[in-house]
C-alpha positions as a Markdown table, in Angstrom:
| # | Residue | x | y | z |
|---|---|---|---|---|
| 1 | Unk | 116.2 | 77.2 | 100.3 |
| 2 | Unk | 115.5 | 79.0 | 103.6 |
| 3 | Unk | 112.9 | 77.4 | 105.8 |
| 4 | Unk | 111.4 | 78.7 | 109.0 |
| 5 | Unk | 108.5 | 77.7 | 111.2 |
| 6 | Unk | 106.3 | 79.8 | 113.5 |
| 7 | Unk | 103.6 | 79.0 | 116.0 |
| 8 | Unk | 101.0 | 81.7 | 116.5 |
| 9 | Unk | 99.3 | 81.8 | 119.9 |
| 10 | Unk | 96.3 | 83.2 | 118.0 |
| 11 | Unk | 96.0 | 83.9 | 114.2 |
| 12 | Unk | 93.3 | 85.6 | 112.1 |
| 13 | Unk | 92.3 | 83.1 | 109.5 |
| 14 | Unk | 89.3 | 83.4 | 107.2 |
| 15 | Unk | 87.7 | 86.0 | 109.3 |
| 16 | Unk | 88.0 | 84.2 | 112.6 |
| 17 | Unk | 90.6 | 84.1 | 115.4 |
| 18 | Unk | 92.1 | 80.6 | 115.6 |
| 19 | Unk | 94.1 | 79.4 | 118.6 |
| 20 | Unk | 97.4 | 77.5 | 118.1 |
| 21 | Unk | 98.3 | 77.9 | 114.5 |
| 22 | Unk | 101.6 | 76.5 | 113.0 |
| 23 | Unk | 103.1 | 78.1 | 109.9 |
| 24 | Unk | 105.8 | 76.8 | 107.7 |
| 25 | Unk | 107.7 | 79.3 | 105.5 |
| 26 | Unk | 110.1 | 78.5 | 102.6 |
| 27 | Unk | 112.0 | 81.2 | 100.7 |
| 28 | Unk | 109.7 | 83.9 | 102.2 |
| 29 | Unk | 106.4 | 82.2 | 101.2 |
| 30 | Unk | 103.9 | 80.4 | 103.4 |
| 31 | Unk | 103.9 | 76.7 | 102.5 |
| 32 | Unk | 101.7 | 75.3 | 105.2 |
| 33 | Unk | 99.1 | 76.5 | 107.8 |
| 34 | Unk | 98.0 | 74.0 | 110.4 |
| 35 | Unk | 95.2 | 74.9 | 112.8 |
| 36 | Unk | 94.6 | 73.2 | 116.2 |
| 37 | Unk | 98.3 | 72.9 | 117.1 |
| 38 | Unk | 98.1 | 73.2 | 120.9 |
| 39 | Unk | 101.9 | 73.5 | 121.4 |
| 40 | Unk | 104.7 | 75.0 | 119.3 |
| 41 | Unk | 106.4 | 72.4 | 117.0 |
| 42 | Unk | 110.1 | 71.9 | 117.8 |
| 43 | Unk | 112.2 | 74.8 | 116.6 |
| 44 | Unk | 109.3 | 77.0 | 115.8 |
| 45 | Unk | 109.5 | 80.7 | 116.7 |
| 46 | Unk | 106.6 | 81.5 | 119.0 |
| 47 | Unk | 104.4 | 84.5 | 118.1 |
| 48 | Unk | 102.5 | 85.7 | 121.2 |
| 49 | Unk | 99.2 | 87.6 | 120.9 |
| 50 | Unk | 97.3 | 87.9 | 117.7 |
| 51 | Unk | 99.0 | 87.3 | 114.3 |
| 52 | Unk | 97.3 | 89.0 | 111.4 |
| 53 | Unk | 98.6 | 87.9 | 108.0 |
| 54 | Unk | 99.4 | 90.5 | 105.4 |
| 55 | Unk | 99.8 | 93.4 | 107.7 |
| 56 | Unk | 103.4 | 92.9 | 108.7 |
| 57 | Unk | 104.8 | 95.1 | 106.0 |
| 58 | Unk | 102.0 | 97.4 | 105.0 |
| 59 | Unk | 103.6 | 100.6 | 106.0 |
| 60 | Unk | 104.6 | 102.9 | 103.1 |
| 61 | Unk | 105.9 | 106.4 | 102.4 |
| 62 | Unk | 104.9 | 106.3 | 98.7 |
| 63 | Unk | 102.7 | 109.4 | 99.1 |
| 64 | Unk | 105.8 | 111.5 | 99.8 |
| 65 | Unk | 106.8 | 111.1 | 96.2 |
| 66 | Unk | 103.5 | 112.8 | 95.2 |
| 67 | Unk | 104.2 | 115.7 | 97.7 |
| 68 | Unk | 107.8 | 116.2 | 96.7 |
| 69 | Unk | 108.4 | 119.8 | 95.7 |
| 70 | Unk | 105.0 | 121.1 | 97.0 |
| 71 | Unk | 105.3 | 121.3 | 100.8 |
| 72 | Unk | 108.8 | 122.7 | 100.8 |
| 73 | Unk | 107.5 | 125.8 | 99.1 |
| 74 | Unk | 104.8 | 126.2 | 101.8 |
| 75 | Unk | 101.9 | 125.5 | 99.6 |
| 76 | Unk | 98.9 | 123.5 | 100.9 |
| 77 | Unk | 99.7 | 123.7 | 104.6 |
| 78 | Unk | 97.2 | 125.3 | 107.0 |
| 79 | Unk | 98.1 | 128.1 | 109.3 |
| 80 | Unk | 99.5 | 131.7 | 109.0 |
| 81 | Unk | 101.9 | 132.5 | 106.3 |
| 82 | Unk | 105.5 | 131.7 | 107.4 |
| 83 | Unk | 104.3 | 129.3 | 110.1 |
| 84 | Unk | 105.9 | 126.3 | 108.3 |
| 85 | Unk | 109.5 | 127.0 | 107.4 |
| 86 | Unk | 112.6 | 124.9 | 107.3 |
| 87 | Unk | 114.6 | 124.6 | 110.5 |
| 88 | Unk | 117.0 | 127.4 | 111.0 |
| 89 | Unk | 115.1 | 129.9 | 108.9 |
| 90 | Unk | 114.8 | 133.2 | 110.7 |
| 91 | Unk | 111.4 | 134.4 | 111.9 |
| 92 | Unk | 109.8 | 137.4 | 110.3 |
| 93 | Unk | 111.0 | 140.6 | 111.9 |
| 94 | Unk | 114.2 | 139.0 | 113.3 |
| 95 | Unk | 112.5 | 137.5 | 116.4 |
| 96 | Unk | 114.5 | 134.7 | 118.0 |
| 97 | Unk | 113.4 | 131.6 | 119.9 |
| 98 | Unk | 113.8 | 132.1 | 123.6 |
| 99 | Unk | 114.9 | 128.4 | 124.0 |
| 100 | Unk | 117.8 | 128.9 | 121.7 |
| 101 | Unk | 118.7 | 132.4 | 123.0 |
| 102 | Unk | 118.2 | 132.7 | 126.8 |
| 103 | Unk | 118.8 | 136.5 | 126.7 |
| 104 | Unk | 115.3 | 137.0 | 125.1 |
| 105 | Unk | 114.0 | 138.3 | 121.8 |
| 106 | Unk | 116.6 | 140.2 | 119.8 |
| 107 | Unk | 119.3 | 138.8 | 122.2 |
| 108 | Unk | 122.9 | 139.2 | 121.7 |
């Protein structure tokens, strides 16, 4: 069993900000929450600022699965036709990027 303890300088609990909150974790689950803990318990990792439970891992790219196969074809994106193309795709009319070709459009 993996056990860890944390001390939050401030923690959002039940809709209010509480100062000095001790948290015990076992096997990735919160097993104890103690309010009014003015100093970190021995061995606790100190979390400065405001700790908000449940938001630590809320980031997701799941929506990319829904878009797969649509954006690559250029559908659904705003702007002129051809404005969104994969890197390295030549521009219409053979124009080149001045930053990649210092000799100017058409270059050598």
